[in-house]
Short mmCIF file of the C-alpha atoms (twelve columns), coordinates in Angstrom:
data_MODEL
# 
_entry.id   MODEL 
# 
loop_
_atom_site.group_PDB 
_atom_site.id 
_atom_site.type_symbol 
_atom_site.label_atom_id 
_atom_site.label_alt_id 
_atom_site.label_comp_id 
_atom_site.label_asym_id 
_atom_site.label_seq_id 
_atom_site.Cartn_x 
_atom_site.Cartn_y 
_atom_site.Cartn_z 
_atom_site.pdbx_PDB_model_num 
ATOM 1  C CA . MET A 1  -23.061 -11.073 14.990 1 
ATOM 2  C CA . MET A 2  -23.013 -14.493 16.624 1 
ATOM 3  C CA . LEU A 3  -21.431 -14.666 20.058 1 
ATOM 4  C CA . PRO A 4  -21.931 -16.989 23.009 1 
ATOM 5  C CA . PRO A 5  -24.133 -15.386 25.702 1 
ATOM 6  C CA . PRO A 6  -21.262 -14.613 28.141 1 
ATOM 7  C CA . LEU A 7  -19.461 -12.538 25.482 1 
ATOM 8  C CA . TRP A 8  -22.503 -10.329 24.797 1 
ATOM 9  C CA . GLU A 9  -21.902 -8.771  28.208 1 
ATOM 10 C CA . GLN A 10 -18.408 -7.780  27.034 1 
ATOM 11 C CA . VAL A 11 -19.456 -6.058  23.776 1 
ATOM 12 C CA . GLN A 12 -18.424 -2.398  23.829 1 
ATOM 13 C CA . HIS A 13 -19.127 -1.448  20.230 1 
ATOM 14 C CA . GLY A 14 -20.101 -3.069  16.953 1 
ATOM 15 C CA . GLU A 15 -20.102 -1.783  13.421 1 
ATOM 16 C CA . VAL A 16 -20.106 -2.612  9.720  1 
ATOM 17 C CA . GLU A 17 -16.921 -1.407  7.971  1 
ATOM 18 C CA . ARG A 18 -17.880 -0.437  4.427  1 
ATOM 19 C CA . ARG A 19 -14.985 1.800   3.360  1 
ATOM 20 C CA . GLY A 20 -13.203 -1.038  1.526  1 
ATOM 21 C CA . VAL A 21 -16.205 -1.513  -0.758 1 
ATOM 22 C CA . TRP A 22 -16.484 0.281   -4.120 1 
ATOM 23 C CA . ALA A 23 -19.949 1.838   -4.370 1 
ATOM 24 C CA . PRO A 24 -19.357 5.527   -5.086 1 
ATOM 25 C CA . SER A 25 -23.010 6.538   -5.158 1 
ATOM 26 C CA . THR A 26 -23.740 5.069   -1.698 1 
ATOM 27 C CA . ILE A 27 -20.499 4.596   0.290  1 
ATOM 28 C CA . THR A 28 -17.550 6.859   1.029  1 
ATOM 29 C CA . SER A 29 -14.590 4.524   0.455  1 
ATOM 30 C CA . PHE A 30 -10.996 4.746   1.622  1 
ATOM 31 C CA . ASP A 31 -8.960  7.141   -0.549 1 
ATOM 32 C CA . THR A 32 -7.073  4.183   -2.046 1 
ATOM 33 C CA . VAL A 33 -10.270 2.474   -3.237 1 
ATOM 34 C CA . THR A 34 -10.808 4.114   -6.608 1 
ATOM 35 C CA . SER A 35 -12.536 1.379   -8.636 1 
ATOM 36 C CA . LYS A 36 -13.949 -2.120  -8.360 1 
ATOM 37 C CA . TRP A 37 -10.527 -3.389  -9.434 1 
ATOM 38 C CA . ASN A 38 -8.730  -2.230  -6.288 1 
ATOM 39 C CA . ARG A 39 -11.519 -2.580  -3.758 1 
ATOM 40 C CA . ALA A 40 -10.863 -4.622  -0.645 1 
ATOM 41 C CA . SER A 41 -13.985 -6.714  -1.113 1 
ATOM 42 C CA . ASP A 42 -17.515 -6.622  -2.406 1 
ATOM 43 C CA . HIS A 43 -18.639 -7.583  1.127  1 
ATOM 44 C CA . ALA A 44 -18.429 -5.270  4.114  1 
ATOM 45 C CA . ALA A 45 -16.682 -6.433  7.292  1 
ATOM 46 C CA . VAL A 46 -18.574 -6.758  10.569 1 
ATOM 47 C CA . TYR A 47 -16.693 -6.331  13.845 1 
ATOM 48 C CA . VAL A 48 -17.166 -5.841  17.565 1 
ATOM 49 C CA . ASP A 49 -14.889 -4.504  20.284 1 
ATOM 50 C CA . LEU A 50 -14.872 -6.676  23.387 1 
ATOM 51 C CA . ASP A 51 -13.761 -5.656  26.868 1 
ATOM 52 C CA . LEU A 52 -12.008 -8.835  27.954 1 
# 
């Protein structure tokens, strides 16, 4: 995660969201992700919650 230094003080939580990825042997996907054809992406999303 790249943030300017002042925003690091505001980070409350960060995570990698993998449930849109299709990898049945390693990741528990959303119920609607049933194959590589209806996956959200082959890359997981990274996010942070900021207290602004």
